[in-house]
C-alpha positions in Angstrom: 50.2 -0.4 30.5 50.6 -4.0 29.4 48.1 -5.1 32.0 45.5 -2.6 30.7 46.0 -3.9 27.1 45.8 -7.5 28.3 42.5 -6.8 30.1 41.1 -4.9 27.1 41.9 -7.9 24.8 40.2 -10.3 27.3 37.2 -8.0 27.4 36.9 -7.9 23.6 37.1 -11.7 23.3 34.8 -12.4 26.3 31.4 -13.6 25.2 29.6 -13.3 28.5 28.3 -9.8 27.7 26.7 -10.6 24.4 25.2 -13.7 25.8 23.6 -11.8 28.7 22.3 -9.2 26.3 20.7 -12.0 24.1 19.1 -13.5 27.2 17.7 -10.1 28.3 16.2 -9.5 24.8 14.7 -13.0 24.8 13.3 -12.5 28.3 11.7 -9.2 27.3 10.1 -10.7 24.2 8.7 -13.5 26.3 7.3 -11.1 28.9 5.7 -9.0 26.2 4.0 -12.0 24.6 2.8 -13.1 28.1 1.2 -9.6 28.6 -0.5 -9.8 25.2 -1.8 -13.3 25.8 -3.1 -12.4 29.3 -4.9 -9.3 27.9 -6.5 -11.3 25.2 -7.5 -14.0 27.6 -8.9 -11.4 30.0 -11.0 -9.8 27.2 -12.4 -13.3 26.3 -13.3 -14.1 30.0 -14.9 -10.6 30.3 -17.1 -11.4 27.3 -18.1 -14.7 28.7 -19.1 -13.1 32.0 -21.0 -10.3 30.2 -22.9 -13.0 28.2 -23.8 -14.9 31.4 -24.9 -11.6 33.1 -27.2 -10.8 30.3 -28.6 -14.4 30.1 -29.5 -14.7 33.8 -32.8 -13.1 34.5 -33.1 -10.8 37.5 -36.0 -11.4 39.8 
């Protein structure tokens, strides 16, 4: 029983879990921002190609 209580106390004072959670949240925020940035960049590039397509006369 004493070993269980000792392990429980070590678990409560261990900071590896919260640190891993913080890194996971940070990584998910970075991934979401990357997806948003790529979608905005893709829309911009699509607009450029549409402009070029309309400006080039077909023979």
